[in-house]
Every structure is written in structure tokens, then in C-alpha cells.
Phi, psi and omega in degrees: 000135180291146182283148181297128174087004178256143177290134182301142182270334182209182186291328180292314175303316181299317182302308184300315182295314178302311178302317182289323179289323182297335184301321185288345191281353177297332177295336183284002176298326183296301182295327177293318175295331177291318175292325179290335185293338175081015181277009183238153177293166179309303179305316183293319177304311178298317177301316182298310181296317178295313179298318179297315178297320175300317184296312184293320176301312180291325178299310185295316180298323177295313184285324188276322189238024180308314185297338180277352186254157176284161178303329175296316176300317181300310178294329176295315177302317179292321174300326179292320177298316183291321177294318181293312177307317180294312177300310185296317181298317177290324183282328191239351170112185190288344178295342186265358175296342181297337179301334175297335172296326176292319179300319178295312177297319178298321180299312179295332181282321194251343185260150174303158183306310189293321181293314184295334185292340173249340179290314181302311178291333176293319179297315173300322178296322181294324178297311184296312178302314182295317182296320176289328176292316184282320184209099179296339183268000187290141181270084186277343191285309176288323191281321188232317183299316181289310178305323180291320185282317177288324180297315180302306184287333176292316177292327173296325176289321175299316183302309181296329179290320181291320176297320179294321177299313178297316178296323178288330174290316181296322175296317179296320176296326180288323181295316178296325175291319176297321180293317177294327177290317179296323178296315176303315175301316180299316182295320182296319177297318181290321177295323179293319181295320182281321187266338182304304182292325180291312180295324172301318178294319173301319179294314182297312177296329176292317175300320177295317177301317179300322180281339177285338181272143358265007186291327181234073182299323181290321175295323180294320178300320183296318178297318180299320177297323175293324174300315180300312183299315177300317183293317178304317180293321180296322179296322178296315185297321180294313182296320178296319180293316175295322180292324175293327180289325185273348185294117180284161178232154180303320184296317180291322182292321178296320179292317176298322181296313179304313175299312180298314184291323179291324178298327179277003179073030177252117180287143187229148170233111190247154180280155174287153182293340176295344177284351180277120183303138179287335181262019180291130183294144178304325180296311178290325178293323174303314176300316174297322181295315179294329178299310187293316177303313180298315185293320180292322174298319177296314178306312182295319188272325193237343190284325188060026179269175182237350180215148177216132183242133181237129181229142176234106186235142174264124190261169186299333183272020179062040169243160180246124188247123168258123177239134176234124188232131173236175185249027184276202189279355180082180181279128181245015178198158183298174183300142173266192185294325185299309185288328181297307180300326181292319178298317178296320177298317184293323179299315179296339179261019179066027185240190183209155180242134177231133179224152182172189179290148172279170182301324181253029187088188185077206182226146181227136173242129183238123177239127185236132178222163179291145180272344181260149176304143179280159181289161181301330180279359182293156185284154174281159177283165184292333175293327183286330182258005181288000000 
């Protein structure tokens, strides 16, 4: 949603902002009817039409493009609105008091919260005093006083909510960047710790083997054998470090799924991270995380659905089941490479993959793995030895 007082960044934001602003234009029916009724002289009618057009133009410019102007221009624009509302109400009658509702809403939209908290009541007070002066019998309370007061504070609340939402998004992006940076530093530190000693030892033994040739071929061969052993061990250590680095987790994939589904306009229902067992083996968790990633990717790309439900339940046979169900068109082709590879991953984690139509139509993917940790003698996944 576009921020109040900010210039729209795309067509969708422009449309949302136009619709949001148009809601308030219904209150202009009173001054427009007053002009249309023909109860004013020619000069008064011209003054009213010109003043109303100027007021609407200043209001729209203030609401749409406040962020592009300086604080002085913002306050000047708000002052122009107040002055036009005052002059038009005094000159043309009580039907024009409704313009103060727009002044109150504009104050809530463009002013900081503390400043708006006293400008809005001040604008409403001017409305009441002027209304009693023009027509002491006018029923201002339900018609103008309440909309002006509540509308102003409601707009201030909406502006604060949008600002808070943007700050939360920026904070979440910053946390994600920080986490990625820390993970890169961890990998760099691990690789340095793993390879620093091994490469130093390989270099030293290579120099020794070079000095021993050709006079001591047997001793040189022993050094070369040590170089081969050290380099093989270093390769194993690097593979283990990289496989741990590449292994996805359910917590990260749940957050990514929420973001991906939301960006695609698909409403989602996801389990809490507390549903993930603390003693779930990394191999099983990695397999479920891959399943969740593949399932959500398929929902976004192929399902044409509007809702997606993800559940993580521990079953009676001590297995953990991840189910992803959508309300889309269902599977229209045999398993592709993605689901086939996913089935192989789950099989290597002592799990299984089930796919088919959901209970209420659509498509359902169920990934099942053992809930308890595997024994130390269990085989490693293909990813760990890749």
C-alpha cells in the first residue's frame, strides 16, 4: 500500500490512492448541490466554483505529493486549505462547512503525529465556532463534527500504521542481510580453519619433496604420499562444511514460503515454528525443508490457486508429516523432475513422498520422515557426500 503523502511508485499504487482519496469526495455533494441549486448570484457562483476547484486541487496535491515538498510547502498548503474553507463557508453558507472535514483529514495525513494531535482538534473547533456563527440551529455534531474529528485521527492512525509497516519490512530485510552476512563470515572462518593448516602442511611437504629429489627418491615418495593424504582429508572437510552451509532449515523455508505466497497474492496458513521438534535430525529437517520449498514453488507457478495450507504434524507411528495443500487446478501431468528428485531426497532421509488431489480438490503434497533422530550408523544423504 502506498504511504500517505508519498508519490505513487507504480500504477497499482496510483489506483489504490485514487480509490482511497475518492472515498472522501462524497462529502463534496453538499457544496456542489449548493452551487447547482442556483441560489447564489453570478459572482458568488463563480467565486464558489473557482474556490471549490482550488480547494480540491490543493487537497489532492497535498495528499498525493506531500513527500516531494519541503515542510514549509506542506504547512503552506495546509494553511491554504484552511483559508479557502473559511472564506467559502463565510461567503456561501453552512453547506460549505464540510470543507473543514477535508482540512482535518489532510492534517492527519501530512503532519507528524504530535503536531496533528492538536491541529485536528483546532480545525474541528473552528468548524464548530463558524457553524454556530453562520447557523446557530445547524445540527453540526453528527453531520460534521464527528466525521471531522474521527476522520482526522483515523488518517493519522493509518499514516502511522503504514509507516510502521514499512519500517518493519526494512528491519526484516536488514535482519536477512545481516544473517546472510554472518553466514558468509562463518563459512569463510570455517574454510580458513579447515584449509589453513592443511595447505601450509602441503606447501611444506612439497618443498621437502622437491629438495629430496633426485638424491632421496624414497623419502620424497613418502612426502608425496603424505601430501595426498592431507589433501584428501582437506577435500572431505571442505565438502562437509559446504554441505552444512547449503542445508536448508524448516524455519527459514517457512518464512520464505510466507513471503513467496504473499507476493503471489495467495493467502496462506502456515504452522508456527514451535511445531518443529527440537530433536529432529538435520537430515530429516533438510528433506522436509526441500519438500516445502518445492511444494510452494509449484503452488506459485503452476496451481493457479488462491489459498495454500501448510501443516506439520507428528503422527502416531513416530513420523513427522509435512502436508502442503492448495485449491488450484490440481496435477495435470505426471511427476516432473522436481518431484522425482524430491522423492529421492526423502528416501535417503528414510522418508516418503505422497502426492495427489486434496480432500476438497486442488493438489496435496505429503512428505513423511522419521520424527526421532537416526542412529549414528545411518547413511548420509546424497547432499552430504556431493
